[in-house]
Structures are given as C-alpha cells and as structure tokens.
C-alpha positions in Angstrom: 0.0 0.0 0.0 1.2 3.5 -0.8 2.0 6.0 1.9 -0.7 8.5 2.6 0.3 11.9 1.2 -1.9 13.9 3.6 -0.4 12.5 6.8 2.8 13.6 8.4 5.4 11.3 10.0 3.8 12.1 13.3 0.4 11.0 12.0 -1.0 14.6 11.7 -3.1 15.8 8.8 -1.2 18.1 6.4 -1.7 19.7 3.1 0.5 18.3 0.4 3.2 20.7 -0.8 2.8 20.9 -4.6 5.1 23.9 -5.1 7.7 22.0 -7.2 5.2 20.2 -9.4 4.7 21.6 -12.9 1.5 23.0 -14.1 -0.5 20.6 -16.3 -3.8 20.8 -18.1 -6.1 18.7 -15.9 -9.6 17.4 -16.5 -12.0 15.3 -14.4 -15.4 13.9 -14.9 -17.7 12.6 -12.1 -21.2 11.2 -12.1 -23.9 10.4 -9.6 -27.6 9.7 -9.4 -30.6 10.3 -7.2 -33.4 7.8 -7.4 -36.9 9.3 -7.2 -40.4 8.1 -7.0 -42.2 8.0 -10.4 -44.5 10.8 -9.3 -41.5 13.0 -8.5 -40.0 12.3 -11.9 -43.3 13.4 -13.5 -43.4 16.6 -11.4 -39.9 17.5 -12.6 -40.7 16.7 -16.2 -43.8 18.9 -16.0 -41.9 21.7 -14.2 -44.3 21.5 -11.3 -41.8 21.3 -8.4 -42.9 24.3 -6.1 -39.3 25.5 -5.7 -38.8 25.9 -9.4 -37.0 24.3 -12.3 -35.2 21.5 -10.4 -32.7 20.5 -13.1 -31.6 24.0 -13.9 -31.2 25.0 -10.3 -29.3 21.8 -9.6 -26.9 22.5 -12.5 -26.2 26.0 -11.2 -25.8 24.7 -7.6 -23.3 22.1 -8.9 -21.2 24.8 -10.5 -21.2 26.8 -7.3 -20.4 23.8 -5.2 -17.5 22.8 -7.4 -16.1 26.3 -7.1 -16.3 26.1 -3.3 -14.5 22.7 -2.9 -11.3 24.0 -1.2 -13.5 25.8 1.4 -15.4 22.5 2.1 -12.7 19.9 2.0 -10.0 20.9 4.5 -6.8 19.6 2.7 -7.9 20.5 -0.9 -5.8 23.1 -2.6 -7.6 26.1 -4.0 -7.4 25.9 -7.8 -7.8 28.3 -10.6 -10.7 26.5 -12.2 -11.0 27.2 -15.9 -14.2 25.2 -16.6 -17.1 23.5 -14.8 -19.9 22.0 -16.7 -22.8 20.3 -14.8 -25.5 18.4 -16.6 -28.6 17.1 -14.8 -30.6 14.6 -16.9 -34.0 13.4 -16.0 -34.4 9.6 -16.4 -37.2 7.2 -15.8 -36.0 6.4 -12.2 -34.5 9.7 -11.2 -31.8 12.2 -12.1 -28.3 11.6 -13.2 -25.7 14.4 -12.8 -22.4 14.6 -14.7 -19.8 17.2 -13.9 -16.7 18.0 -16.0 -14.0 20.2 -14.5 -10.8 21.7 -16.0 -7.9 23.6 -14.7 -4.2 24.4 -15.4 -2.3 23.6 -12.2 0.0 21.5 -10.1 -2.7 19.3 -8.6 -5.8 17.4 -9.8 -9.3 18.7 -10.1 -11.3 15.5 -9.4 -12.5 16.7 -6.0 -14.1 19.7 -7.7 -16.0 17.4 -10.1 -17.1 15.1 -7.2 -18.2 18.1 -5.2 -20.1 19.6 -8.1 -22.0 16.3 -8.6 -22.7 16.0 -4.9 -24.0 19.5 -4.6 -26.3 19.2 -7.6 -27.7 15.9 -6.3 -28.3 17.5 -2.8 -30.1 20.3 -4.5 -32.5 18.0 -6.3 -33.1 16.3 -2.9 -33.8 19.7 -1.3 -36.1 20.7 -4.1 -38.1 17.5 -4.0 -38.1 16.6 -0.3 -41.7 18.0 0.2 -43.1 15.4 -2.3 -40.7 12.4 -2.1 -39.7 10.8 1.2 -37.9 7.8 -0.4 -35.1 9.6 -2.4 -31.7 7.9 -2.4 -28.5 9.6 -3.5 -25.8 7.2 -4.7 -23.4 6.0 -7.3 -21.2 9.1 -7.0 -17.9 8.3 -8.7 -15.0 9.7 -10.6 -15.4 8.5 -14.2 -12.3 10.0 -15.7 -9.2 11.9 -14.7 -6.6 13.2 -17.2 -3.5 15.4 -17.3 -1.3 16.6 -20.1 1.5 18.9 -20.6 0.7 22.6 -21.2 
C-alpha cells in the first residue's frame, strides 16, 4: 500500500506541498444519481416542483459547489478552475448528474468534479423533499481523470 500523502510522519493531517510540481492541463469527470419516485419524476418533467426548475437549479448549484471545494474539504488546494460543466438529466428512475471540470495547475481537479455532482444531487433532494420521502442519492464516482503537458 502506498504511503498516505496527507499524513505527516507524526500522524498529523497536512496539506501536500505541490510547489515544485509543474502546471499541467487537468480534467476530471464525475457522475452520480438520485433515485426518485415516479410521481416526482413526473413533477420535474412537467416543471411542477414548487421550488422551481429542479434540473436548472441543480446545475447552477453544482457549478457553485465545485467552485467552493477548497472551502469545504480541509486539505484540498484552492485551484484556478477554468471550466465547470454540470448536466442534470431526468431519467425514468431519477436524475443523473455529470460534472466535467478543468484547470491548469499542479494538482488534480477531481475533488471539484465530485463536489459539483454531490452539490447538484443534494439540490435535487432539497427541491423534491416535500413530495418524495424515499429519495436515495448514490453511485457518486470519478469517471475520468486526465492530465497533459501545457
């Protein structure tokens, strides 16, 4: 097993020093899903959720969440994010969210993609909680992570 990079020799949490690492073009894609009751799916499809257009609000929330990652995850580096795209797609059994993030930097941008997905799914949950008591958020995963020289 590899040594944990966020733990000091004394066992204390630490932020990894990436000062000497070169800037690379970095991209990450994450995906997740919220399972909804059929009636809730119908309400979203018909734009009848009382709080508004659930998919649009979730996409905007996902972008905001991705931009706040370093404020939420203690050892994440603040990044100069150059792109966040969040797509919420209504399906027969719920909503799938995909987030794509990009940056030019010394460390990866996968946490921003995962946070964007999580925030978007939590937003769908918040918008639908009055009508659906059986929602389940899950399957949040990193789908792709790439880096290439600038």
